[in-house]
C-alpha positions, 0 to 999 in steps of 0.5 A, spaced: 778 528 650 777 521 649 774 516 654 779 511 656 779 504 652 777 497 655 784 496 655 787 501 658 782 500 663 783 493 665 791 495 665 790 499 670 785 496 674 788 489 673 794 490 679 789 493 684 785 487 683 791 482 683 793 485 691 786 485 693 785 478 691 791 477 695 790 479 701 785 474 704 791 470 704 796 475 706 792 476 712 792 469 714 799 467 713 800 475 718 794 471 723 798 464 722 805 468 724 802 472 729 799 465 733 792 468 733 788 463 728 783 462 735 784 456 738 783 451 732 788 454 728 786 448 722 779 449 722 780 456 721 785 455 715 780 450 712 774 454 713 777 461 711 781 459 704 775 454 703 770 460 704 775 464 699 775 458 694 767 459 694 767 466 693 772 466 687 768 461 684 762 466 684 766 472 682 769 468 676 762 466 674 759 474 675 764 477 670 761 475 664 753 477 666 755 484 669 759 485 662 753 484 659 749 488 663 754 493 664 756 493 658 763 494 661 767 490 656 773 490 661 770 486 666 773 481 662 780 482 662 779 480 670 775 473 669 781 469 668 786 472 674 779 470 678 780 463 675 786 463 678 785 465 685 780 460 685 785 454 683 790 458 688 784 458 695 783 451 692 790 448 693 791 452 699 784 448 702 787 441 699 794 442 702 790 445 709 787 438 709 791 434 707 798 437 712 796 439 717 789 435 718 791 428 715 799 429 716 800 426 709 798 419 711 795 417 704 791 411 706 787 415 711 786 420 706 783 415 701 780 411 706 777 419 707 775 422 700 769 415 698 767 415 706 765 422 707 760 425 702 762 432 703 770 430 702 768 426 696 765 432 692 770 437 695 776 433 692 772 432 685 771 439 685 779 440 686 780 435 681 777 438 675 780 445 677 787 442 675 786 442 667 782 449 667 788 452 671 794 448 666 790 450 661 789 458 662 794 461 658 793 463 651 798 459 648 793 453 650 786 457 649 789 457 641 791 450 642 785 447 644 781 452 640 774 450 641 775 445 646 778 450 651 770 453 651 768 446 652 773 444 657 772 451 661 764 451 662 766 444 668 767 451 672 760 450 673 760 443 675 765 446 680 761 450 682 756 446 684 760 440 687 764 447 691 757 448 694 754 442 695 761 440 699 760 446 704 753 445 705 754 437 707 760 440 711 756 444 716 752 440 720 747 446 724 747 453 722 746 452 714 745 460 712 751 461 709 752 456 704 745 457 703 747 464 700 752 461 695 747 457 692 742 462 692 748 466 688 750 460 684 742 459 682 741 465 680 747 465 675 745 459 672 739 462 671 741 467 668 745 463 664 740 458 662 736 464 659 742 467 655 742 461 652 735 460 651 733 467 648 738 471 648 742 467 643 736 464 639 
């Protein structure tokens, strides 16, 4: 019996991965409905949505290295989905800030963004994510051609800004953001190695 193709595997796996990626949001929504987000619900929502944004950023960046290391080409079919989930959780994170934290006080928000460095880099990362989300379709990929690849390399800049956002936000225990920073550094080193030695 022939082994299933990459297309067949991705067709079977995609719905499962989609639901798994949505699960953190569903759990947060359920906790909010049940009133079990803790003594500071806004802080919990902000922390959780920001954390999942970073997790999906690193997962997205890990797809290509995992594909090359394992030879499982079907993994590449999941990268766009992971990238869109990055934007989804980043949008939730940003919405929590402007809605529940600042109550749509745009004057206060505009003052807050340049005043606090962690908000400045976080906001910058979110703004850079928008064109990536808007150009994630096959139609935009064909229209932009080589410029699409150049544009989507911004994901590395966004990841750096995201880690800095978390690192500068934390005042005491920096172990978690440093773990994210270490994973990102490893991914960047791997990419640099591939660019320098493998493609040369």
